[in-house]
N, C-alpha and C positions, 0 to 999 in steps of 0.2 A: 755237824757244822751247819748244814742246811736248816735243821730244826732250830738251832740257836738264832740264826738269821731271821727265820720266820717269826719267832717269839719277840725278837727285838723290833721288827717291823710292826707287829700287832701292838706292842706296848707304846711305841712312838705314836702310832695312829690314835690310840686311845687318849694319850696325853694331849694331843692337838685338839681332839674333839672336846675334851673336858675343858680346856683353856678357852676355846671358842664359845662353849655353852656358858661358862662363867662370865665371859665378857659381855654377852648379849642378854643375860638374864638378871642384870642388876635392877633393883628397884629405884624409886625416886630418891630415897635417902642413902643409897649405897653407892657412893662415888659417882652420883649423877651430877651432871653439869647444869647449872641454873643461870638464867639471866635475871638481873634486877633492874628496875626502871623507876625513876621518879617521874610521875606522869601528871597530866591534867585531865579534868573531867568537865565536859561542857554541859549546857542546859539539857541536852538530849541524852545525857549519861553515856556519851562516847568517850572511851578511855584512849588517850593519845599519848605517844611518847613525847619527850621534850618538855615536860612540865617542871615546876619548881615547888619545893617544900621548905617550910620555915619552922623554926623553934626558937623560943625565947629563953633568956638568962634571968637571973635573980633581979637584975636592975631594969628589966623589960627591954634591954637591947636584944636584937634578933640576928640570927644567922639564916640566910636563905641559900639553898643549894639547888643546882640542877645536876643530873647525872644518870648514868647507866653503866652496866658492865656485866661480867660473868664471873662465876666461881665454881670450883669443884669441891664438894664436901668430902673430906676423907672418910672412908668407911670405918676406920678405927677411932674416929674423933680427933681432937687436937686441932692445931692451927694448920692452915693451908696457904702456901704462897702462890697457888694456881689461881690467881685472880687477875681480872683485867678491868679497865674502865676508870671512871672518875667523872669530873664535870667542873662546874664553876661554883664559886662561893662569893658571898657578899655579906658584910655585917652592917648593921644599922643601929643608930641611936635615935629613936623616934623614926622620922622619915629621912634622916641625914645619913648618907653612906659613910662608913668609917673605914672601909677596906674592901678590897675585892681581888679576885685572882682565880686560879684553878686549883684543883686537888686531884690526887691519884689514889686509888685503892691499892694497898700494898699487901694485905693478907686477910684471910678469913679467920676470925676468932671462933665463930660457931654459926650454925644455921639449923633451925628447927622448923619443920613443916607444921602448919596448923590445919585443922580440918576445913574443907570447903566442898561444895557439892559438885565434884568433877563428874561430867565435863561441862557443867553449867554454872561454874563459879562466878561468872560475870553476868550472863544472860538471865540467871536466876533472880537477880534484882532489877532486871530491865535494862541492863547496860549492854554496850557493844564493845568488844575487845578489838581495838585497832592497833594494839601494840604487837600482838603475836597471835598464835592460834589459841582460841579459847579452851580447847581440849587440853592444852598444855599449861593453862593458868593455874597458879597455886597461891595459897596464903601461907604466911610464915613470918619468922623473925630472923634476920641476919645481922650479925655484928661484924663490921669490917674495920680494920685499921686503915687510916688514911694519912696522907702527907699533903700539907698545904704548900702553895707556891711561895709563900713568904717565910717558909722554914718551920712553921708550927706543925705539930703532929696531933692526931686525935683519933677518935673512934666515931664511926657512923653506925647508928642503929636504924635499920630499915624494917618497918613493921607493916604487914598487909592484912587487912580484914576483908574477906569476900563473902559471897552468899554461902551461908552455912557455917561461917566461922563464929566461934563464941564471942559474946559481947565484950569480954575482958581483954580481947586483943585490939590494941589501938591501931588507927590508920595514920601513917605518916612517918616522921623521922624524929630522932633526937640525936644530938651530936656534941662532941667536945672539940675545942680548938685551944691548944695550949692548956692553960689552967682554968679555962672557962667552960662550964657545962651549960649547953643550951637544951633545957629539959622541958620547957613549958609548951604544951601542945596547943594552948590558946592562941599562939601566934601562927598556927598552921592555917593557911587559907582554905576556904570551903571547897575550892575547885582543885586543890592539890591532893595527890594521893600516890600510892606505890603499887607495884605488882611484881610478882615473880612468874617466870615461865621455865618449865623444865625443857632442856634441850636434848634432843635425841641424837646420840652419836653412833 
């Protein structure tokens, strides 16, 4: 009986150790939590939270968003409802505002990291990361489902190109709102941008 108890204690201890090891040894893409931000970039290449990004539709109308939030990428792929955040939206026809409100991120469709020169993904091109710790900065592509305050739903694509990221990765956003796709990157301001940071849990 004592031997059985001893083996039970040893087995339980090993299971706890293995669980803790698995919890703390996840990589960036293995159920890691990320923060996404739409940011601004000033003349000194300071990256700041609270910026806005735009994209245009086929008729040259535009959608401008602000926002930030977090998500957890499932290790097995698929969608994730473990998302937070959102921001504001405004649509324009030329310079005339045609609607405005807020939006909320409701789920993550997918997230894929892109290469960048960690830990100098920002300073490598002369920038200063004032959004988070530069060592945690990452490039990548996130697709989020969002809900607008006027009842429309859509998809927000956040794409970030940092130092060391291939040139075919665009910087900025595209988004849909109802049946309209705002896909034209020409509408994106020169001082607007995006960034991801991995959050250590």
